Backbone as JSON, one array per atom type, in Angstrom:
{
  "sequence": "MDPRRQRTAEALLRAAEEIFSKRGVEEVTVEEIARKAGVAVGSIYNHFGSKSGLHAAVIEQALDVDRDYMDRAYKRERTPTEQLYAAADEYLEFYLAHPEYFRMLAFPGEPGQYAAGREVAERLARSVDEQNRRMVEALRRGMDAGVIRAIDPAEAATVLWAAWNGVISLGWRPDSLRRTEPELRKLLHTATGIIANGLLAR",
  "N": [[-9.67, -7.15, -25.48], [-9.3, -4.52, -27.84], [-6.08, -3.96, -29.25], [-5.18, -1.28, -29.59], [-6.98, 0.19, -28.01], [-6.33, -0.94, -25.57], [-3.69, -0.07, -25.22], [-4.15, 2.67, -24.96], [-5.69, 2.74, -22.6], [-3.8, 1.74, -20.77], [-1.85, 3.73, -20.94], [-3.25, 5.88, -19.85], [-3.69, 4.94, -17.25], [-1.04, 4.79, -16.3], [-0.27, 7.5, -16.43], [-2.17, 8.63, -14.72], [-1.66, 7.34, -12.26], [0.82, 8.37, -11.59], [0.26, 11.11, -11.31], [-1.84, 11.17, -9.4], [-0.51, 10.18, -7.23], [0.81, 12.27, -6.2], [-0.94, 14.39, -5.84], [-4.26, 15.29, -4.7], [-7.4, 13.9, -5.88], [-9.36, 15.83, -6.47], [-7.84, 18.02, -7.09], [-6.8, 17.59, -9.53], [-7.07, 17.74, -13.08], [-9.0, 16.4, -15.83], [-7.97, 17.1, -18.26], [-5.27, 17.49, -17.72], [-4.41, 14.9, -17.08], [-4.95, 13.55, -19.48], [-3.28, 14.95, -21.22], [-0.74, 14.28, -20.21], [-0.78, 11.57, -20.69], [-0.85, 11.57, -23.4], [-3.13, 11.42, -24.97], [-6.55, 11.88, -26.16], [-8.93, 13.86, -24.31], [-11.46, 12.74, -24.23], [-10.96, 10.05, -24.17], [-10.64, 9.28, -21.54], [-13.24, 9.26, -20.54], [-14.36, 7.39, -22.25], [-13.01, 5.03, -21.58], [-13.01, 4.83, -18.76], [-15.18, 6.12, -17.71], [-15.23, 8.4, -16.02], [-13.26, 10.91, -14.27], [-13.07, 10.15, -11.58], [-13.66, 7.48, -11.88], [-11.4, 6.59, -13.23], [-9.51, 7.09, -11.25], [-10.37, 5.25, -9.31], [-9.79, 2.9, -10.69], [-7.01, 2.99, -10.77], [-6.43, 2.76, -8.05], [-7.48, 0.2, -7.55], [-5.71, -1.3, -9.07], [-3.33, -0.81, -7.71], [-3.95, -2.0, -5.25], [-4.18, -4.67, -6.01], [-1.54, -5.25, -6.76], [-0.19, -4.82, -4.33], [-1.4, -6.85, -2.83], [-0.36, -9.1, -4.09], [2.35, -8.98, -3.32], [2.09, -9.32, -0.53], [1.0, -11.87, -0.48], [3.21, -13.39, -1.02], [4.56, -13.2, 1.33], [3.06, -14.46, 3.34], [3.38, -17.34, 3.33], [2.46, -20.76, 3.71], [4.33, -22.59, 4.69], [5.98, -21.17, 6.36], [6.89, -20.15, 9.69], [4.88, -18.43, 12.2], [6.33, -16.12, 13.17], [8.28, -15.89, 11.2], [6.65, -15.25, 9.05], [5.77, -12.7, 9.79], [8.15, -11.15, 9.74], [8.76, -11.53, 7.06], [6.57, -10.28, 5.9], [7.12, -7.61, 6.51], [9.45, -7.28, 4.99], [8.44, -7.73, 2.38], [6.62, -5.67, 2.17], [8.31, -3.5, 2.1], [9.62, -4.09, -0.31], [7.47, -3.77, -2.03], [7.08, -1.0, -1.79], [9.57, -0.07, -2.81], [9.53, -0.96, -5.47], [7.15, 0.11, -6.4], [6.63, 3.0, -5.71], [4.7, 5.04, -6.11], [2.26, 3.7, -5.89], [2.49, 2.83, -3.26], [2.4, 5.24, -1.77], [-0.16, 6.13, -2.36], [-1.74, 4.17, -1.17], [-0.83, 3.97, 1.49], [-0.92, 6.58, 2.48], [-3.53, 8.0, 1.86], [-4.97, 10.44, 1.93], [-7.66, 12.91, 2.11], [-10.98, 11.73, 1.39], [-12.78, 13.38, 0.1], [-15.85, 14.95, -1.12], [-17.29, 13.71, -3.12], [-19.07, 10.81, -4.29], [-17.66, 8.62, -5.41], [-15.11, 9.03, -4.39], [-15.47, 8.52, -1.67], [-16.13, 5.85, -1.84], [-13.73, 4.74, -2.78], [-12.1, 5.3, -0.59], [-13.31, 3.66, 1.32], [-12.81, 1.19, 0.17], [-10.03, 1.09, 0.33], [-9.76, 1.04, 3.11], [-10.93, -1.44, 3.65], [-9.07, -3.08, 2.42], [-6.79, -2.66, 4.0], [-7.77, -3.73, 6.37], [-8.04, -6.37, 5.53], [-5.33, -7.15, 5.13], [-4.41, -6.73, 7.71], [-5.85, -8.69, 9.04], [-4.55, -10.97, 8.22], [-2.1, -10.66, 9.47], [-3.03, -10.71, 12.09], [-3.91, -13.35, 12.26], [-1.45, -14.69, 11.99], [-0.19, -13.81, 14.31], [-1.92, -14.88, 16.24], [-1.55, -17.62, 15.81], [1.1, -17.79, 16.56], [0.85, -17.23, 19.27], [-0.66, -19.43, 20.07], [1.23, -21.37, 19.68], [2.99, -20.75, 21.61], [5.12, -19.03, 21.23], [4.74, -16.36, 21.04], [3.77, -13.83, 23.25], [0.71, -13.48, 25.15], [-1.28, -11.13, 23.82], [-3.33, -8.42, 22.59], [-4.13, -9.34, 19.45], [-5.17, -7.92, 17.26], [-4.71, -5.23, 17.86], [-1.91, -5.3, 17.99], [-1.29, -5.96, 15.33], [-2.19, -3.67, 14.01], [-0.44, -1.77, 15.08], [2.01, -2.73, 14.1], [1.62, -2.44, 11.29], [1.25, 0.36, 11.11], [3.73, 1.21, 12.11], [5.48, 0.2, 10.16], [4.68, 1.72, 7.93], [5.45, 4.26, 8.81], [8.25, 3.96, 9.08], [9.03, 3.3, 6.42], [8.31, 5.63, 5.13], [10.4, 7.3, 5.69], [12.09, 6.98, 3.62], [11.62, 8.82, 1.6], [12.1, 11.31, 2.6], [13.3, 14.72, 2.47], [15.46, 15.55, 3.93], [18.09, 15.25, 6.45], [17.12, 13.06, 7.77], [16.41, 11.18, 5.98], [16.49, 7.82, 4.76], [18.41, 5.09, 3.41], [17.86, 2.25, 1.2], [19.04, -0.21, 2.38], [19.2, 0.71, 5.04], [16.51, 1.2, 5.62], [15.51, -1.38, 5.5], [16.81, -2.57, 7.68], [15.77, -1.0, 9.76], [13.06, -1.67, 9.62], [13.12, -4.35, 10.4], [14.06, -3.94, 12.96], [11.92, -2.5, 14.1], [9.89, -4.41, 13.9], [10.99, -6.37, 15.53], [11.08, -5.06, 18.02], [8.37, -4.8, 18.58], [7.7, -7.48, 18.59], [9.33, -8.55, 20.61], [9.59, -6.7, 22.64], [10.92, -3.93, 24.63], [12.01, -4.05, 27.15], [14.45, -5.6, 29.23], [14.58, -9.08, 29.89]],
  "CA": [[-9.71, -5.72, -25.79], [-8.54, -4.09, -29.01], [-4.73, -3.54, -28.81], [-5.06, 0.17, -29.5], [-7.72, 0.6, -26.82], [-5.57, -1.38, -24.41], [-2.55, 0.84, -25.07], [-4.67, 3.93, -24.45], [-6.06, 2.54, -21.19], [-2.57, 1.6, -19.99], [-1.22, 5.05, -20.88], [-4.02, 6.68, -18.9], [-3.42, 4.44, -15.9], [0.32, 5.2, -15.92], [-0.28, 8.94, -16.19], [-3.0, 8.92, -13.54], [-1.03, 6.89, -11.01], [1.9, 9.31, -11.25], [-0.31, 12.38, -10.87], [-2.61, 10.97, -8.18], [0.38, 9.89, -6.1], [1.35, 13.54, -5.7], [-2.01, 15.35, -5.53], [-5.6, 14.74, -4.52], [-8.21, 13.78, -7.09], [-10.08, 17.07, -6.75], [-6.89, 19.03, -7.57], [-6.31, 17.16, -10.84], [-8.07, 17.85, -14.14], [-8.94, 15.36, -16.87], [-7.1, 17.6, -19.32], [-3.89, 17.25, -17.3], [-4.15, 13.46, -17.21], [-4.93, 13.21, -20.91], [-2.07, 15.54, -21.81], [0.42, 13.48, -19.79], [-0.89, 10.26, -21.34], [-0.74, 11.76, -24.84], [-4.37, 10.97, -25.61], [-7.65, 12.85, -26.1], [-9.67, 13.87, -23.05], [-12.59, 11.82, -24.35], [-10.53, 8.67, -23.89], [-10.86, 9.0, -20.11], [-14.66, 8.91, -20.38], [-14.63, 6.17, -23.02], [-12.42, 3.86, -20.93], [-13.23, 4.74, -17.31], [-16.44, 6.76, -17.35], [-15.03, 9.7, -15.39], [-11.98, 11.03, -13.57], [-13.13, 9.32, -10.38], [-13.59, 6.08, -12.32], [-9.99, 6.33, -13.51], [-8.84, 7.02, -9.95], [-10.73, 3.97, -8.7], [-9.06, 1.86, -11.41], [-5.62, 3.05, -10.32], [-6.41, 2.21, -6.69], [-7.68, -1.25, -7.66], [-4.45, -1.86, -9.58], [-2.37, -0.74, -6.6], [-4.34, -3.0, -4.26], [-3.84, -5.99, -6.56], [-0.08, -5.41, -6.69], [0.12, -4.95, -2.91], [-1.85, -8.18, -2.4], [0.6, -10.07, -4.63], [3.54, -8.96, -2.45], [1.74, -9.9, 0.76], [0.82, -13.32, -0.68], [4.53, -14.02, -0.95], [5.02, -13.18, 2.73], [2.31, -15.38, 4.2], [3.42, -18.72, 2.83], [2.06, -21.71, 4.74], [5.45, -23.31, 5.29], [6.7, -20.31, 7.29], [6.36, -20.01, 11.04], [4.25, -17.11, 12.37], [7.3, -15.03, 13.25], [8.88, -15.75, 9.86], [5.67, -14.55, 8.22], [5.75, -11.28, 10.16], [9.35, -10.52, 9.19], [8.63, -11.57, 5.6], [5.61, -9.25, 5.54], [7.85, -6.33, 6.55], [10.33, -7.26, 3.82], [7.65, -7.61, 1.14], [6.03, -4.32, 2.16], [9.38, -2.62, 1.62], [9.81, -4.37, -1.73], [6.34, -3.12, -2.7], [7.39, 0.43, -1.85], [10.72, 0.2, -3.69], [9.15, -1.21, -6.86], [5.96, 0.89, -6.78], [6.48, 4.08, -4.72], [3.46, 5.77, -6.3], [1.2, 2.89, -5.3], [2.64, 2.83, -1.8], [1.93, 6.51, -1.22], [-1.62, 6.2, -2.5], [-2.38, 3.25, -0.24], [-0.44, 4.23, 2.88], [-1.29, 7.94, 2.85], [-4.48, 8.33, 0.8], [-5.54, 11.78, 1.99], [-9.1, 13.01, 2.35], [-11.75, 11.17, 0.27], [-13.58, 14.39, -0.6], [-17.3, 14.87, -0.97], [-17.94, 12.95, -4.18], [-19.37, 9.43, -3.89], [-16.58, 7.71, -5.82], [-14.01, 9.22, -3.45], [-15.79, 7.79, -0.45], [-16.07, 4.42, -2.16], [-12.32, 4.38, -2.84], [-11.6, 5.31, 0.79], [-13.82, 2.45, 1.98], [-12.09, 0.06, -0.43], [-8.7, 1.1, 0.94], [-9.9, 0.6, 4.5], [-11.17, -2.89, 3.62], [-7.81, -3.75, 2.07], [-5.95, -2.63, 5.2], [-8.35, -4.72, 7.28], [-7.71, -7.71, 5.01], [-3.93, -7.44, 5.42], [-4.28, -6.83, 9.15], [-6.38, -9.99, 9.46], [-3.51, -11.97, 7.98], [-1.16, -10.5, 10.57], [-3.71, -11.17, 13.3], [-3.88, -14.81, 12.23], [-0.07, -15.12, 12.27], [0.04, -13.55, 15.73], [-2.69, -15.86, 17.03], [-0.88, -18.92, 15.7], [2.29, -17.7, 17.38], [0.42, -17.35, 20.66], [-1.05, -20.82, 20.3], [2.46, -22.18, 19.71], [3.76, -20.35, 22.78], [6.29, -18.23, 20.88], [4.34, -14.95, 21.17], [3.02, -13.7, 24.49], [-0.71, -13.18, 24.97], [-1.6, -9.71, 23.66], [-4.44, -8.24, 21.65], [-3.5, -9.47, 18.13], [-5.65, -6.88, 16.34], [-3.96, -4.0, 18.18], [-0.51, -5.51, 17.6], [-1.22, -5.89, 13.86], [-2.33, -2.25, 13.63], [0.82, -1.1, 15.45], [3.03, -3.15, 13.12], [1.34, -1.81, 10.0], [1.53, 1.79, 11.23], [5.18, 1.37, 12.26], [6.11, -0.03, 8.85], [4.41, 2.91, 7.1], [6.3, 5.36, 9.29], [9.66, 3.68, 8.74], [9.23, 3.38, 4.97], [8.18, 7.03, 4.7], [11.71, 7.95, 5.81], [12.78, 6.81, 2.34], [11.47, 9.95, 0.67], [12.33, 12.59, 3.26], [14.3, 15.53, 1.76], [16.46, 16.07, 4.86], [19.07, 14.3, 6.98], [16.43, 11.88, 8.3], [16.18, 10.25, 4.87], [17.19, 6.56, 4.91], [18.64, 4.31, 2.2], [17.17, 0.95, 1.19], [19.53, -1.11, 3.44], [18.84, 1.26, 6.34], [15.08, 0.97, 5.81], [15.31, -2.81, 5.77], [17.25, -2.81, 9.06], [14.82, -0.35, 10.66], [11.83, -2.45, 9.62], [13.36, -5.52, 11.25], [14.14, -3.46, 14.34], [10.56, -2.18, 14.54], [9.17, -5.67, 14.08], [11.57, -7.04, 16.69], [10.65, -4.36, 19.23], [6.97, -5.16, 18.85], [7.65, -8.92, 18.88], [10.07, -8.93, 21.83], [9.54, -5.65, 23.66], [12.16, -3.19, 24.9], [12.55, -4.32, 28.48], [15.25, -6.83, 29.4], [13.85, -10.12, 30.64]],
  "C": [[-8.84, -5.45, -27.02], [-7.18, -3.56, -28.56], [-4.58, -2.03, -28.67], [-5.79, 0.72, -28.28], [-6.95, 0.23, -25.55], [-4.38, -0.46, -24.16], [-3.01, 2.18, -24.49], [-5.02, 3.83, -22.97], [-4.82, 2.45, -20.31], [-1.85, 2.94, -19.86], [-1.93, 5.96, -19.88], [-3.76, 6.24, -17.47], [-2.04, 4.88, -15.42], [0.36, 6.69, -15.58], [-1.03, 9.28, -14.91], [-2.31, 8.5, -12.25], [0.1, 7.83, -10.61], [1.33, 10.61, -10.7], [-1.04, 12.22, -9.54], [-1.72, 10.65, -6.97], [0.93, 11.16, -5.48], [0.26, 14.51, -5.24], [-3.36, 14.65, -5.43], [-6.39, 14.75, -5.82], [-8.86, 15.1, -7.46], [-9.17, 18.17, -7.29], [-6.45, 18.76, -9.01], [-7.43, 17.29, -11.87], [-7.9, 16.7, -15.14], [-8.02, 15.8, -18.0], [-5.63, 17.33, -18.99], [-3.52, 15.78, -17.48], [-4.01, 13.08, -18.67], [-3.67, 13.73, -21.58], [-0.84, 14.71, -21.46], [0.41, 12.12, -20.47], [-0.73, 10.35, -22.85], [-1.96, 11.28, -25.6], [-5.42, 12.08, -25.49], [-8.38, 12.74, -24.77], [-10.82, 12.87, -23.07], [-12.23, 10.39, -24.05], [-10.75, 8.3, -22.44], [-12.3, 8.55, -19.9], [-15.0, 7.61, -21.12], [-14.15, 4.93, -22.28], [-12.83, 3.7, -19.47], [-14.48, 5.46, -16.82], [-16.3, 8.16, -16.78], [-13.63, 9.74, -14.78], [-11.97, 10.15, -12.32], [-13.11, 7.84, -10.72], [-12.16, 5.68, -12.63], [-9.21, 6.21, -12.21], [-9.12, 5.69, -9.26], [-9.97, 2.82, -9.37], [-7.6, 1.82, -10.99], [-5.49, 2.43, -8.93], [-6.57, 0.69, -6.72], [-6.39, -1.94, -8.12], [-3.4, -1.88, -8.47], [-2.68, -1.8, -5.55], [-3.98, -4.41, -4.73], [-2.34, -6.26, -6.44], [0.35, -5.62, -5.24], [-0.24, -6.35, -2.41], [-0.88, -9.26, -2.88], [1.85, -10.15, -3.74], [3.24, -9.63, -1.1], [1.5, -11.42, 0.66], [2.15, -14.05, -0.55], [5.03, -14.1, 0.49], [4.35, -14.28, 3.55], [2.23, -16.79, 3.61], [3.18, -19.69, 3.98], [3.24, -22.37, 5.44], [6.25, -22.46, 6.28], [6.05, -20.34, 8.67], [5.7, -18.63, 11.17], [5.24, -15.96, 12.42], [8.01, -14.82, 11.92], [7.94, -15.01, 8.93], [5.67, -13.05, 8.52], [6.97, -10.55, 9.61], [9.3, -10.48, 7.67], [7.65, -10.5, 5.13], [6.26, -7.87, 5.54], [8.75, -6.2, 5.33], [9.55, -7.02, 2.53], [6.99, -6.24, 1.04], [7.07, -3.31, 1.67], [9.62, -2.84, 0.13], [8.7, -3.72, -2.56], [6.6, -1.62, -2.86], [8.5, 0.72, -2.85], [10.35, 0.04, -5.16], [8.02, -0.3, -7.33], [5.72, 2.02, -5.77], [5.19, 4.87, -4.86], [2.29, 5.01, -5.67], [1.27, 2.94, -3.78], [2.07, 4.1, -1.2], [0.42, 6.6, -1.27], [-2.33, 5.33, -1.47], [-2.08, 3.59, 1.22], [-0.9, 5.6, 3.37], [-2.28, 8.5, 1.83], [-5.06, 9.73, 0.82], [-7.04, 11.74, 2.2], [-9.87, 12.46, 1.15], [-12.57, 12.2, -0.48], [-15.07, 14.12, -0.46], [-17.98, 14.0, -2.03], [-18.02, 11.46, -3.81], [-18.24, 8.48, -4.22], [-15.38, 7.82, -4.88], [-14.24, 8.48, -2.15], [-15.71, 6.29, -0.66], [-14.62, 3.93, -2.2], [-11.74, 4.32, -1.43], [-12.06, 4.06, 1.54], [-13.11, 1.2, 1.47], [-10.68, -0.05, 0.16], [-8.76, 0.59, 2.37], [-10.12, -0.91, 4.56], [-9.89, -3.65, 3.31], [-6.86, -3.78, 3.26], [-6.45, -3.66, 6.21], [-7.99, -6.14, 6.85], [-6.27, -8.09, 5.35], [-3.7, -7.56, 6.93], [-4.8, -8.17, 9.67], [-5.35, -11.09, 9.27], [-2.44, -11.89, 9.08], [-1.75, -11.01, 11.88], [-3.66, -12.69, 13.37], [-2.49, -15.34, 12.55], [0.24, -14.92, 13.75], [-0.69, -14.57, 16.6], [-2.03, -17.24, 16.98], [0.4, -18.94, 16.53], [1.96, -17.81, 18.86], [0.06, -18.79, 20.99], [0.17, -21.72, 20.43], [3.35, -21.81, 20.9], [4.99, -19.52, 22.48], [6.0, -16.73, 20.93], [3.48, -14.84, 22.41], [1.58, -13.27, 24.19], [-0.93, -11.66, 24.96], [-2.81, -9.62, 22.75], [-3.86, -8.28, 20.24], [-3.94, -8.39, 17.15], [-4.9, -5.57, 16.58], [-2.5, -4.13, 17.75], [-0.35, -5.41, 16.09], [-1.31, -4.44, 13.39], [-1.05, -1.48, 13.94], [1.92, -1.46, 14.46], [2.85, -2.43, 11.79], [1.66, -0.31, 10.03], [3.03, 2.06, 11.36], [5.89, 1.2, 10.93], [5.89, 1.17, 7.93], [5.32, 4.06, 7.51], [7.76, 5.17, 8.92], [9.89, 3.88, 7.25], [9.14, 4.82, 4.48], [9.47, 7.81, 4.88], [12.48, 7.89, 4.49], [12.62, 7.97, 1.39], [11.6, 11.31, 1.37], [13.42, 13.38, 2.53], [15.46, 15.98, 2.64], [17.37, 14.96, 5.37], [18.43, 13.05, 7.58], [16.14, 10.83, 7.21], [17.04, 9.0, 5.06], [17.3, 5.82, 3.59], [17.88, 2.98, 2.29], [17.7, 0.0, 2.26], [19.16, -0.61, 4.83], [17.36, 1.04, 6.64], [14.81, -0.48, 6.18], [15.69, -3.13, 7.23], [16.26, -2.21, 10.05], [13.5, -1.12, 10.74], [11.97, -3.69, 10.51], [13.46, -5.11, 12.71], [12.75, -3.17, 14.9], [9.77, -3.45, 14.8], [9.67, -6.41, 15.32], [11.16, -6.4, 18.0], [9.23, -4.76, 19.59], [6.87, -6.65, 19.22], [8.25, -9.24, 20.24], [10.0, -7.91, 22.95], [10.9, -4.99, 23.83], [12.8, -3.6, 26.22], [13.33, -5.63, 28.52], [14.47, -7.82, 30.25], [14.73, -10.71, 31.71]]
}
């Protein structure tokens, strides 16, 4: 790609990811995105075809980054339980480094009536399923090894993912429930431990 075109595309992606992380696609105008990026409105159509095309590109970029973090968690040399704790850590690192991406993926909002919005929502759902399958596999291997009790691994993976989202969302609360990075890390390990070991004394 021509360097100037690449710079324009990158500026649009940066502007769009910041705006889309705060408001739904239907609430945002192409003029607003272009103004924030410092480019002409026509650049959005030249590079991405439409506002929804730009939104889809931002989501794809967020998914790629999220996948990179999760790849680091599920290393083959780790035990299943080590993978689960590492996944919690990497998910937090993803949030800390890319809070806009995290919000878009964890709390995407309504897809709206336009086709591209539904396609993005389906893509997000597939990505969650992909990450959950990795957790399911780790849980199954733990069961096979006798270190995790027999439970429904798909349900357990969904509970873990939902718990992590809830814990991490405490990081941007405006009130006394807001938690710092070290507190979030401890809470994530606590949540993972509760699901892994249960609450009842043995």
